[in-house]
N, C-alpha and C positions, 0 to 999 in steps of 0.2 A: 504494500500500500504506500503510495507516494504522498508526501506531505508538501504543501506549498509553503515556501519560505516568504517571510514578510520583507518588503523593502519599501523605503520611503518613496521611491520613484513610482511604483505601481499604484500606491494610494493617491498620490498627487495627480497622476494621470486620470484615474477614475473619478476624482472629484472635479477636475477641470473639464472633463469631456462634456458634461451637460450644462455648463455655464454659458450664458449669453452675455457678450460684452455690453457693459453699461446698464444691466438689469440686476437689481438686487432681488433675488428670489424670495428671501425671507420677508422683506418689506412688502413686496407685491402680494404674497400669500396672506399676510396679516391684514392688509387693507380690504381684502375681499371676503374674508371669513365673517359670518354673522356672529355677533356677540350673544351672550346669554340673554341680555335684555331685548335683543332683536327677536329672539324666539318668544320671549314672554310677551312683548308688546304686539306681536302678531296675533295674539289671542286677547287683546285688550277688551273686545266686546264681551267675551266670556267673563273676564274679571269685573266688568261693569255689572253684568247680571248677578254675579256672586255677591257683589257689594250691595245690590238692591235687596237680595234675599237676606243678607246680614242685617240691613237696616230694618226690614220687616220683622225679622226674628227678634231684634233688639227692642223694637216697640212693643211687640207682644209680651216679651219677657218682662219689660218694665211695668206694663199694666198688671200682669199677674203677680209680679213682685210686690207692687204697692197694695195688692189685695190680700196679702198673707199676713199672719200675725208674727211679730218678731220672736225669735227663739225657737220656732218650729223647724222641722226638717225641710219643709217646703220653702221656707224663707231662705235657708242656707243654700238650697239647690238654686233658687232664684238669683242669689248673689253670685254663685259660681257661673251660672248662665250669662249674667250680665258682664262679668269679668272676661269670660271667654269670648263673647261676642265683641267686646270692646277691643281685645287684642287682635282677633282675626280681622275685624273691620278696619283697624288702624293699619295693619299690614297690607290689606287689599287697597286701601286708600292711598298708601305710599306708593304702591306699584302703579296705580292709575295716574298719580301725579307725575311719577318718573316717566311713564310712557307718554304723557301729554307734553312734557317738556323736551322730549327727544325729537 
């Protein structure tokens, strides 16, 4: 079994074989690749619908929260619902604002 020996000349030739004079391939590749927010913002209409559902759920949870007695299990669940909806709604609103500014 024959082994190929390494030489600096062979690696340099293989690297320069595909280069185009005056073109930086790394820069050209990076400028055309979509970013994470390009993918996210392509679905901005779905995030807007999600935000609308979160606002509706928050309004219903607030009404039900105000109708419960403090200290009961239902009241605690209402608090947790409102906190969760506030966190998710804030994240969705931040995504929508970021997409709107791009």
